[in-house]
PAMARVEX-5685 format. One record per atom (N, C-alpha, C, O): x negated, y negated, z negated; atom name; residue number from 1. Coordinates in pm, whole numbers, m for minus. Each point is the difference from the previous one (the first is absolute). Example, Ala and Ser with C-alpha at 12.3 -4.5 7.8 and 13.67 -1.06 7.14 Angstrom:
BEGIN
REC        x        y        z   atome   num
REC    m1319      569     m780       N     1
REC       89     m119        0      CA     1
REC      m90     m120        0       C     1
REC     m104        2      m66       O     1
REC      139     m107      138       N     2
REC      m82     m119       m6      CA     2
REC       77     m109      m73       C     2
REC      m51     m111      m17       O     2
//
This chain:
BEGIN
REC        x        y        z   atome   num
REC     1292    m1922    m1229       N     1
REC       68      129      m57      CA     1
REC       35       91      112       C     1
REC      m29      119       m8       O     1
REC       93     m168      115       N     2
REC       43       92      111      CA     2
REC     m121       61       65       C     2
REC        0      116       39       O     2
REC     m104     m196      m29       N     3
REC     m128       58       70      CA     3
REC      m53      110      m82       C     3
REC      m37      102       58       O     3
REC       29     m110     m186       N     4
REC      m52      104      m87      CA     4
REC       86      125       12       C     4
REC      m51      111        6       O     4
REC      185     m133       m4       N     5
REC       92      119       18      CA     5
REC      m25       70      133       C     5
REC        4      123       10       O     5
REC      m32     m208       97       N     6
REC      m17       59      128      CA     6
REC     m135       77       m2       C     6
REC       m7      112       51       O     6
REC      m96     m170     m107       N     7
REC     m134       70       m7      CA     7
REC       22      134      m73       C     7
REC      m43      104       49       O     7
REC      108     m108     m166       N     8
REC       25      133      m71      CA     8
REC       80       96       84       C     8
REC      m38      117       10       O     8
REC      147     m161       53       N     9
REC       73       87       85      CA     9
REC      m76       53      121       C     9
REC       16      114       43       O     9
REC      m99     m200        8       N    10
REC      m84       46      116      CA    10
REC     m105       98      m46       C    10
REC      m29       94       73       O    10
REC      m30     m112     m190       N    11
REC      m94       97      m46      CA    11
REC       72      137      m14       C    11
REC      m53      101       45       O    11
REC      172      m96     m106       N    12
REC       69      123      m18      CA    12
REC       31       69      134       C    12
REC      m24      119       19       O    12
REC       78     m202       75       N    13
REC       32       53      137      CA    13
REC     m118       54       80       C    13
REC        7      108       59       O    13
REC     m114     m185      m60       N    14
REC     m116       42       76      CA    14
REC      m67      119      m70       C    14
REC      m54       88       67       O    14
REC       56      m85     m197       N    15
REC      m60      110      m70      CA    15
REC       74      133       23       C    15
REC      m59      106       19       O    15
REC      197     m118      m21       N    16
REC       75      114       18      CA    16
REC        7       51      138       C    16
REC       m2      122       21       O    16
REC       11     m213       80       N    17
REC       25       35      143      CA    17
REC     m111      m25       95       C    17
REC        7       40      116       O    17
REC     m109     m106     m162       N    18
REC     m119      m33       86      CA    18
REC       39     m123       80       C    18
REC      116      m40        4       O    18
REC     m219      m19       59       N    19
REC       20     m129       71      CA    19
REC      100       20      115       C    19
REC       93      m79       15       O    19
REC     m111      183       68       N    20
REC       74        8      121      CA    20
REC      149       39      m25       C    20
REC       89      m45       72       O    20
REC      m64      124     m169       N    21
REC      139       37      m31      CA    21
REC       72      m98      m85       C    21
REC      123       m1       m1       O    21
REC     m194      m84      m71       N    22
REC       63     m107      m78      CA    22
REC       80      m89       87       C    22
REC      m36      m27      114       O    22
REC      154      m25     m173       N    23
REC       73      m95       81      CA    23
REC       32     m122      m83       C    23
REC       11        6     m122       O    23
REC        5     m116      193       N    24
REC       31     m128      m74      CA    24
REC      139       12      m65       C    24
REC       23      m58     m106       O    24
REC       69      131      167       N    25
REC      131       21      m61      CA    25
REC      m16       64     m136       C    25
REC       54      m48     m100       O    25
REC     m127      155       96       N    26
REC      m25       63     m129      CA    26
REC      m68      m84     m100       C    26
REC       33        2     m119       O    26
REC     m128      m76      167       N    27
REC      m76      m91      m90      CA    27
REC       98     m107      m61       C    27
REC       m9      m31     m119       O    27
REC       99      m23      198       N    28
REC      102     m100      m45      CA    28
REC       82       64     m108       C    28
REC       26      m60     m105       O    28
REC       19      190      131       N    29
REC       86       70      m97      CA    29
REC      m80       24     m129       C    29
REC       47      m33     m109       O    29
REC     m161       87      119       N    30
REC      m85       25     m114      CA    30
REC      m25     m119      m81       C    30
REC       m7        7     m123       O    30
REC       m7     m121      190       N    31
REC      m40     m126      m61      CA    31
REC      132      m73      m56       C    31
REC       m7      m97      m75       O    31
REC      117      146      115       N    32
REC      125      m62      m36      CA    32
REC       11     m145       45       C    32
REC       43      m89      m73       O    32
REC      m85       72      197       N    33
REC       15     m138       63      CA    33
REC       58       15      131       C    33
REC       m3      109       57       O    33
REC       58     m216       m4       N    34
REC       55       m6      135      CA    34
REC     m105        9      100       C    34
REC     m113      m42      m25       O    34
REC      145       96      142       N    35
REC      m98       13      112      CA    35
REC      m50     m138       33       C    35
REC     m119      m13       29       O    35
REC      199      m94      m30       N    36
REC      m44     m133       30      CA    36
REC     m106      m48      m97       C    36
REC      m95      m67       39       O    36
REC      112      103     m168       N    37
REC      m99      m34     m102      CA    37
REC     m133       69       28       C    37
REC     m108      m58      m13       O    37
REC      120      188       51       N    38
REC     m116       79       30      CA    38
REC      m78      m62      111       C    38
REC     m121      m18       m8       O    38
REC      196      m15      116       N    39
REC      m71      m56      123      CA    39
REC      m39     m145      m22       C    39
REC      m83      m52       75       O    39
REC      137      m15     m174       N    40
REC      m37     m141      m34      CA    40
REC     m147       13      m56       C    40
REC      m87      m76       41       O    40
REC       61      167     m128       N    41
REC     m125       19      m62      CA    41
REC     m107       74       93       C    41
REC     m119      m33        2       O    41
REC      169      131       70       N    42
REC      m92       83       78      CA    42
REC       65       23      139       C    42
REC      100       71       10       O    42
REC     m157     m132       98       N    43
REC       60        0      134      CA    43
REC       m5      141       63       C    43
REC       69       26       98       O    43
REC     m147       60     m154       N    44
REC      m17      138       58      CA    44
REC      m45       98     m100       C    44
REC      m50      m38     m106       O    44
REC       66      157      133       N    45
REC      m44      114      m89      CA    45
REC     m154       m6      m10       C    45
REC      m53       26     m108       O    45
REC      m15      m59      209       N    46
REC     m146        2        0      CA    46
REC      m51     m120      m97       C    46
REC      m97       17      m74       O    46
REC      165     m128       79       N    47
REC      m36     m116      m86      CA    47
REC       26       46     m150       C    47
REC      m84      m26      m86       O    47
REC      190       88       60       N    48
REC       29       43     m139      CA    48
REC     m105      106      m41       C    48
REC      m52       m7     m111       O    48
REC       20      102      197       N    49
REC     m101      101      m37      CA    49
REC     m130      m67      m19       C    49
REC      m71       38      m93       O    49
REC       31     m136      174       N    50
REC     m126      m75      m18      CA    50
REC        1      m68     m138       C    50
REC     m100        5      m71       O    50
REC      206      m66       35       N    51
REC       10      m77     m126      CA    51
REC      m18      102     m118       C    51
REC      m73      m27      m96       O    51
REC      140      139      105       N    52
REC      m12      104     m107      CA    52
REC     m144       46      m16       C    52
REC      m53        6     m111       O    52
REC      m10       28      225       N    53
REC     m137       52      m15      CA    53
REC      m96     m108      m43       C    53
REC      m77       25      m93       O    53
REC       76     m143      152       N    54
REC      m95      m97      m35      CA    54
REC       23      m54     m143       C    54
REC      m97      m18      m74       O    54
REC      218       m7       34       N    55
REC       32      m44     m129      CA    55
REC      m29      106     m105       C    55
REC      m44      m32     m111       O    55
REC       68      154      144       N    56
REC      m25      118      m81      CA    56
REC     m155       15      m33       C    56
REC      m38       21     m115       O    56
REC      m41      m33      215       N    57
REC     m147        9      m12      CA    57
REC      m45     m120      m82       C    57
REC      m80       14      m92       O    57
REC      130     m131      124       N    58
REC      m41     m122      m77      CA    58
REC       37       20     m150       C    58
REC      m80      m33      m87       O    58
REC      198       84       59       N    59
REC       42       25     m140      CA    59
REC      m89       92      m66       C    59
REC      m46      m31     m110       O    59
REC       16      147      169       N    60
REC      m85      101      m65      CA    60
REC     m136      m58      m29       C    60
REC      m53       17     m110       O    60
REC       m8      m90      212       N    61
REC     m124      m63      m20      CA    61
REC        0     m103     m116       C    61
REC      m93       m3      m81       O    61
REC      192      m74       76       N    62
REC        8     m102     m108      CA    62
REC       14       71     m134       C    62
REC      m67      m39      m95       O    62
REC      150      139       85       N    63
REC       15       67     m127      CA    63
REC     m127       75      m44       C    63
REC      m30        6     m119       O    63
REC      m44       51      213       N    64
REC     m119       61      m34      CA    64
REC     m105     m100      m45       C    64
REC      m68       23     m100       O    64
REC       56     m129      169       N    65
REC      m92     m113      m40      CA    65
REC       32      m49     m139       C    65
REC      m92      m34      m75       O    65
REC      217       28       39       N    66
REC       43      m46     m133      CA    66
REC      m49       85     m115       C    66
REC        3      m41     m116       O    66
REC      m48      165      151       N    67
REC      m56       87     m108      CA    67
REC     m141      m36      m35       C    67
REC      m50       44     m103       O    67
REC      m14     m119      181       N    68
REC     m138      m28      m22      CA    68
REC      m17     m104     m121       C    68
REC       71     m100      m10       O    68
REC     m167      132      m76       N    69
REC      m26      m84     m114      CA    69
REC     m146      m38        3       C    69
REC      m85       71       53       O    69
REC       57     m188     m112       N    70
REC     m142      m45       m7      CA    70
REC      m71       78     m102       C    70
REC       63       48      m94       O    70
REC     m194      m34      107       N    71
REC      m88       58     m101      CA    71
REC       31      146      m28       C    71
REC      m29       49     m109       O    71
REC       87       19      203       N    72
REC       20      142      m13      CA    72
REC      m90       70      101       C    72
REC       m5      m40      116       O    72
REC      m67      146     m157       N    73
REC      m91       64       91      CA    73
REC       68       42      130       C    73
REC      117       38       m1       O    73
REC     m189      m46      109       N    74
REC       57       37      135      CA    74
REC       57      140        5       C    74
REC      102       22       66       O    74
REC     m162       74     m131       N    75
REC       57      132       m5      CA    75
REC      136        0      m57       C    75
REC       87       69       54       O    75
REC      m61     m141     m157       N    76
REC      134       m9      m58      CA    76
REC       87      m72       93       C    76
REC      115       40       16       O    76
REC     m160     m146       47       N    77
REC       83      m71      101      CA    77
REC       45       92      109       C    77
REC      115       m7       43       O    77
REC     m205       94        4       N    78
REC       34       83      118      CA    78
REC      106      107      m58       C    78
REC       96       32       70       O    78
REC     m113       17     m185       N    79
REC       99       95      m53      CA    79
REC      137      m73      m13       C    79
REC      104       57       30       O    79
REC     m107     m174      m73       N    80
REC      131      m79      m16      CA    80
REC       62      m22      138       C    80
REC      122       12       14       O    80
REC     m202      m44       86       N    81
REC       49      m26      135      CA    81
REC       67      130       50       C    81
REC      113       m3       49       O    81
REC     m181      111      m62       N    82
REC       51      129       50      CA    82
REC      128       39      m70       C    82
REC       99       36       63       O    82
REC     m101      m44     m194       N    83
REC      121       37      m78      CA    83
REC      122      m90       38       C    83
REC      112       49       16       O    83
REC     m137     m181       m2       N    84
REC      109      m91       31      CA    84
REC       50       32      147       C    84
REC      121        1       24       O    84
REC     m212       25       69       N    85
REC       48       30      134      CA    85
REC       91      130        0       C    85
REC      103        8       67       O    85
REC     m147       84     m141       N    86
REC       80      125      m12      CA    86
REC      134      m30      m59       C    86
REC      104       41       53       O    86
REC     m107     m117     m168       N    87
REC      131      m40      m65      CA    87
REC       91      m66       94       C    87
REC      119       31        1       O    87
REC     m170     m126       83       N    88
REC       86      m75       90      CA    88
REC       60       91      109       C    88
REC      118      m13       33       O    88
REC     m199      104       22       N    89
REC       43       88      105      CA    89
REC      107       92      m61       C    89
REC      100       27       67       O    89
REC     m115       20     m183       N    90
REC      107       89      m62      CA    90
REC      116      m78      m41       C    90
REC      111       52       11       O    90
REC     m123     m173      m58       N    91
REC      117      m86      m39      CA    91
REC       79      m44      127       C    91
REC      123       m1       m3       O    91
REC     m188      m32      103       N    92
REC       68      m47      126      CA    92
REC      m12      112      105       C    92
REC      m62      m16      105       O    92
REC      122      124     m137       N    93
REC       m8      127       82      CA    93
REC       48      m24      149       C    93
REC      m69       40       93       O    93
REC      180     m102      m75       N    94
REC       50      m22      137      CA    94
REC      m98      m87       86       C    94
REC      m26       29      117       O    94
REC      m25     m134     m180       N    95
REC      m96      m86       62      CA    95
REC     m133       78       38       C    95
REC      m57      m15      108       O    95
REC       15       97     m206       N    96
REC     m113       84       17      CA    96
REC       13       89      119       C    96
REC      m92       12       81       O    96
REC      210       53      m72       N    97
REC       27       92      112      CA    97
REC      m10      m71      137       C    97
REC      m40       59      101       O    97
REC       76     m186     m100       N    98
REC      m18      m79      123      CA    98
REC     m145      m17       32       C    98
REC      m42       20      114       O    98
REC      m38      m57     m215       N    99
REC     m149      m13       14      CA    99
REC      m57      124       56       C    99
REC      m77       m2       96       O    99
REC      116      111     m156       N   100
REC      m64      132       37      CA   100
REC       45       61      133       C   100
REC      m75       69       69       O   100
REC      205      m97      m36       N   101
REC       61       70      113      CA   101
REC       39      m83      120       C   101
REC       11       54      110       O   101
REC       10     m179     m127       N   102
REC       63      m78      110      CA   102
REC      m90     m105       61       C   102
REC       36      m58      102       O   102
REC     m153       30     m161       N   103
REC      m85     m109       54      CA   103
REC      m46       32      143       C   103
REC        0      m89       85       O   103
REC      m36      209      m59       N   104
REC      m49       35      133      CA   104
REC      105       49       98       C   104
REC      m34       38      112       O   104
REC      162      m38     m151       N   105
REC      100       50       85      CA   105
REC       53      m98      101       C   105
REC      119      m31        1       O   105
REC     m205      m17       83       N   106
REC       50      m81      115      CA   106
REC       44     m144      m31       C   106
REC       74      m61       77       O   106
REC     m119        9     m186       N   107
REC       33     m138      m27      CA   107
REC      m71      m95       93       C   107
REC     m106       36       53       O   107
REC      159     m155      m31       N   108
REC      m55      m88      103      CA   108
REC     m141      m43      m40       C   108
REC      m32        4     m118       O   108
REC      m53      m46      213       N   109
REC     m135      m35      m19      CA   109
REC      m21     m114      m99       C   109
REC      m94        3      m80       O   109
REC      177      m99       85       N   110
REC      m12     m115      m88      CA   110
REC        7       40     m145       C   110
REC      m84      m39      m82       O   110
REC      189      121       50       N   111
REC       18       51     m134      CA   111
REC     m114       91      m42       C   111
REC      m47       m8     m113       O   111
REC        2       94      201       N   112
REC     m109       93      m26      CA   112
REC     m124      m82      m25       C   112
REC      m77       37      m88       O   112
REC       53     m146      160       N   113
REC     m119      m78      m14      CA   113
REC        4      m75     m138       C   113
REC     m102      m12      m67       O   113
REC      217      m34       30       N   114
REC       16      m71     m132      CA   114
REC      m25       99     m115       C   114
REC      m70      m30      m96       O   114
REC      132      153      109       N   115
REC      m20      105     m103      CA   115
REC     m143       37      m11       C   115
REC      m53       12     m110       O   115
REC      m16        7      228       N   116
REC     m145       29      m10      CA   116
REC      m81     m107      m67       C   116
REC      m94       31      m74       O   116
REC      127     m155       99       N   117
REC      m68     m116      m60      CA   117
REC       20       11     m155       C   117
REC      m96       m6      m76       O   117
REC      218       22       34       N   118
REC       28        4     m146      CA   118
REC      m78      123      m62       C   118
REC      m62      m13     m106       O   118
REC       67      130      173       N   119
REC      m70      116      m50      CA   119
REC     m152      m30      m10       C   119
REC      m66       43      m95       O   119
REC       10     m118      195       N   120
REC     m142      m24        3      CA   120
REC      m30      m95     m121       C   120
REC     m104       16      m63       O   120
REC      188     m109       31       N   121
REC      m19      m83     m121      CA   121
REC       m1       76     m126       C   121
REC      m76      m31      m92       O   121
REC      162      136       86       N   122
REC        0       82     m121      CA   122
REC     m130       85       m5       C   122
REC      m58       18     m107       O   122
REC       14       32      220       N   123
REC     m124       79        0      CA   123
REC     m118      m97      m44       C   123
REC      m89       40      m75       O   123
REC       93     m159      122       N   124
REC     m103      m95      m40      CA   124
REC        1      m29     m141       C   124
REC     m106      m13      m62       O   124
REC      230       m1        2       N   125
REC        6      m21     m144      CA   125
REC      m58      113      m78       C   125
REC      m83      m22      m87       O   125
REC      125      147      117       N   126
REC      m53      118      m72      CA   126
REC     m149       14       21       C   126
REC      m74       33      m93       O   126
REC       28      m59      218       N   127
REC     m141        9       29      CA   127
REC      m82     m100      m84       C   127
REC     m111       31      m45       O   127
REC      165     m145       26       N   128
REC      m61     m105      m90      CA   128
REC      m15       52     m141       C   128
REC     m103      m21      m64       O   128
REC      210       91       15       N   129
REC       m2       53     m132      CA   129
REC     m112      108      m15       C   129
REC      m64        9     m104       O   129
REC       45       69      208       N   130
REC     m100      107       m6      CA   130
REC     m136      m68       10       C   130
REC      m96       45      m64       O   130
REC       83     m149      138       N   131
REC     m133      m71       11      CA   131
REC      m34      m58     m134       C   131
REC     m115       10      m43       O   131
REC      212      m72      m25       N   132
REC      m19      m51     m137      CA   132
REC      m42      113      m95       C   132
REC      m88      m20      m83       O   132
REC      146      129       93       N   133
REC      m35      118      m84      CA   133
REC     m146       36       26       C   133
REC      m73       39      m91       O   133
REC       30      m55      220       N   134
REC     m144       41       31      CA   134
REC      m91     m109      m59       C   134
REC     m107       32      m50       O   134
REC      148     m162       54       N   135
REC      m80     m108      m62      CA   135
REC      m16       20     m150       C   135
REC     m106      m28      m57       O   135
REC      212       79       m6       N   136
REC       m4       27     m144      CA   136
REC      m78      133      m34       C   136
REC      m24       31     m117       O   136
REC      m14       43      221       N   137
REC      m72      127      m22      CA   137
REC       95      116      m26       C   137
REC      m47      104      m45       O   137
REC      180     m114       70       N   138
REC       88      103      m30      CA   138
REC       32       90      129       C   138
REC       31      119      m10       O   138
REC      m40     m180      120       N   139
REC       31       67      130      CA   139
REC     m130       19       80       C   139
REC      m85      m88        7       O   139
REC       74      208       54       N   140
REC     m117       25       90      CA   140
REC       m3      m98      117       C   140
REC      101      m65       30       O   140
REC     m214       54       34       N   141
REC      m18      m81      111      CA   141
REC       49       76      120       C   141
REC      m72       85       53       O   141
REC      197     m114       m7       N   142
REC       71       70      105      CA   142
REC       55     m103       98       C   142
REC      m13     m120      m21       O   142
REC       73      170      128       N   143
REC       72      m90       87      CA   143
REC      135      m24      m66       C   143
REC       86       87       m8       O   143
REC      m74     m213      m40       N   144
REC      116      m32      m83      CA   144
REC      128       m5       80       C   144
REC      105       39      m51       O   144
REC     m110      m84      172       N   145
REC      120       m6       82      CA   145
REC       51      145       42       C   145
REC      120       29       m2       O   145
REC     m213       54       37       N   146
REC       41      141       36      CA   146
REC       61       68     m128       C   146
REC      104       67        4       O   146
REC     m175      m90     m114       N   147
REC       49       62     m124      CA   147
REC      145      m54      m42       C   147
REC       87       74      m45       O   147
REC      m73     m201       64       N   148
REC      135      m66      m37      CA   148
REC      111       67       96       C   148
REC      109       35      m45       O   148
REC     m141      m21      170       N   149
REC       92       58       98      CA   149
REC       34      141      m45       C   149
REC      116       43        4       O   149
REC     m222       30      m46       N   150
REC       20      140      m45      CA   150
REC       89       11     m121       C   150
REC       89       84       m7       O   150
REC     m116     m173      m88       N   151
REC       78       m2     m129      CA   151
REC      146      m28       38       C   151
REC       88       75      m42       O   151
REC      m60     m180      120       N   152
REC      131      m36       39      CA   152
REC       71      114       78       C   152
REC      115       32      m27       O   152
REC     m182       22      116       N   153
REC       57      110       82      CA   153
REC       30      121      m94       C   153
REC      101       68       19       O   153
REC     m186      m41     m118       N   154
REC       23      107      m94      CA   154
REC      127      m27      m82       C   154
REC       88       84      m16       O   154
REC      m85     m207      m34       N   155
REC      122      m36      m82      CA   155
REC      125       14       79       C   155
REC       99       55      m46       O   155
REC     m104     m108      172       N   156
REC      122        8       88      CA   156
REC       35      149       22       C   156
REC      117       38       m9       O   156
REC     m209       40       35       N   157
REC       30      143       25      CA   157
REC       52       79     m111       C   157
REC       92       80       15       O   157
REC     m154     m102     m132       N   158
REC       49       78     m120      CA   158
REC      141      m58      m44       C   158
REC       87       76      m41       O   158
REC      m68     m208       50       N   159
REC      131      m51      m34      CA   159
REC      105       46       91       C   159
REC      111       31      m42       O   159
REC     m145      m24      165       N   160
REC       97       57      100      CA   160
REC       31      143      m28       C   160
REC      115       40       10       O   160
REC     m214       39      m44       N   161
REC       28      140      m43      CA   161
REC       84        3     m123       C   161
REC       93       80       m8       O   161
REC     m121     m160      m85       N   162
REC       74       m6     m124      CA   162
REC      150      m31       26       C   162
REC       90       63      m54       O   162
REC      m72     m162      140       N   163
REC      140      m48       25      CA   163
REC       83      110       73       C   163
REC      123        5      m10       O   163
REC     m197       82       83       N   164
REC       67      104       70      CA   164
REC       18      129      m94       C   164
REC       73       92       36       O   164
REC     m139      m91     m154       N   165
REC       m2      112      m93      CA   165
REC        1      m50     m144       C   165
REC      m85       39      m80       O   165
REC      180     m124       48       N   166
REC       m9      m60     m135      CA   166
REC       18      103     m114       C   166
REC      m43      m25     m113       O   166
REC      104      135      139       N   167
REC       18       96     m105      CA   167
REC     m118       85      m22       C   167
REC       m5       78      m95       O   167
REC      m98      m91      188       N   168
REC     m117       82       m6      CA   168
REC     m122      m64      m66       C   168
REC      m87       70      m53       O   168
REC       79     m201       56       N   169
REC     m113      m75      m58      CA   169
REC       52     m114      m95       C   169
REC      118      m35       m1       O   169
REC     m214      m18      m77       N   170
REC       38     m118      m79      CA   170
REC     m110     m104       20       C   170
REC     m110       30       45       O   170
REC      146     m153      m82       N   171
REC      m83     m116       23      CA   171
REC     m139       16      m58       C   171
REC      m97      m43       62       O   171
REC       86      103     m175       N   172
REC     m133       20      m62      CA   172
REC      m95       84       80       C   172
REC     m121      m22       m1       O   172
REC      181      124       76       N   173
REC      m79       85       89      CA   173
REC      m54      m88      113       C   173
REC     m115       15       39       O   173
REC      196     m106       14       N   174
REC      m43      m84      111      CA   174
REC     m118      m88      m44       C   174
REC     m103       m7       67       O   174
REC      121      m59     m181       N   175
REC     m102      m92      m45      CA   175
REC     m132       79      m36       C   175
REC     m110      m48       26       O   175
REC      125      168      m87       N   176
REC     m113       78      m37      CA   176
REC      m75       43      127       C   176
REC     m122       m4        3       O   176
REC      195       46      101       N   177
REC      m63       43      124      CA   177
REC      m81     m106       64       C   177
REC     m110       28       48       O   177
REC      158     m149      m44       N   178
REC      m68     m108       59      CA   178
REC     m118      m39      m86       C   178
REC     m107      m29       54       O   178
REC      123       28     m187       N   179
REC     m110      m36      m80      CA   179
REC     m119       94        8       C   179
REC     m116      m39      m12       O   179
REC      152      166       32       N   180
REC     m108      103       21      CA   180
REC      m79      m29      126       C   180
REC     m121       19        6       O   180
REC      198      m69       99       N   181
REC      m69      m37      120      CA   181
REC      m86     m124      m28       C   181
REC     m115       m5       44       O   181
REC      167      m94     m115       N   182
REC      m74     m120      m24      CA   182
REC     m132       29      m85       C   182
REC      m97      m75       10       O   182
REC       97      179      m87       N   183
REC     m116       38      m81      CA   183
REC     m114       23       89       C   183
REC     m114      m18      m42       O   183
REC      137       59      166       N   184
REC     m108       28       95      CA   184
REC      m79     m119       41       C   184
REC     m115       10       40       O   184
REC      178     m125      m51       N   185
REC      m70     m127       40      CA   185
REC      m57      m74     m115       C   185
REC      m70     m101       17       O   185
REC      101      153     m143       N   186
REC      m54      m68     m117      CA   186
REC     m149       36      m25       C   186
REC      m44      110       35       O   186
REC      m29     m199      m91       N   187
REC     m136       21      m41      CA   187
REC        6      101     m118       C   187
REC       86      m10      m88       O   187
REC     m178      106       89       N   188
REC        1      113      m91      CA   188
REC       34      m34     m145       C   188
REC       82       69      m61       O   188
REC     m140     m170        7       N   189
REC       26      m28     m140      CA   189
REC      142      m70      m26       C   189
REC       39      m25     m114       O   189
REC       31       m2      224       N   190
REC      129      m66      m11      CA   190
REC      119      100       12       C   190
REC      115      m38      m19       O   190
REC     m147      168       52       N   191
REC      103       96       23      CA   191
REC       76       30     m121       C   191
REC       92       81        4       O   191
//
């Protein structure tokens, strides 16, 4: 229970103040735990930040994978993946802001390496979905890994833009924009 409170408090603190300005004192206050409890679970700010990033990416990946259903055409699977990823980014705004803004801001090499590994697994997952779409005849014969990276980068960018301008856009515009991009990789009769 305390660990989850600390994670939530850490997400809020890092999201609001960035990694370097965030303090363990503020995280303890936000989490409503004693500093001893905070340090019992996380010996340092960097270890807490690492836990937030890695567990956050694992959570998003798991939730997106849970959208997959058997015997559904790959095009529909890809649409569901994209929509679910957007939903998660918008639902967990503070965590998303960390993904978009803080991952490259001087975090230690070990954390960066682990985050890169988790991101690579997600790219591989999406790439596999695109490859299956190709096997079904729904997706053009393209470089699936590069395309998966592009889709993920596009989702990250437009969700980041949305979170900075929530009054200007709506979720349906985000999904529609990405699906228009996806149409370019679909086989003509599948558009």
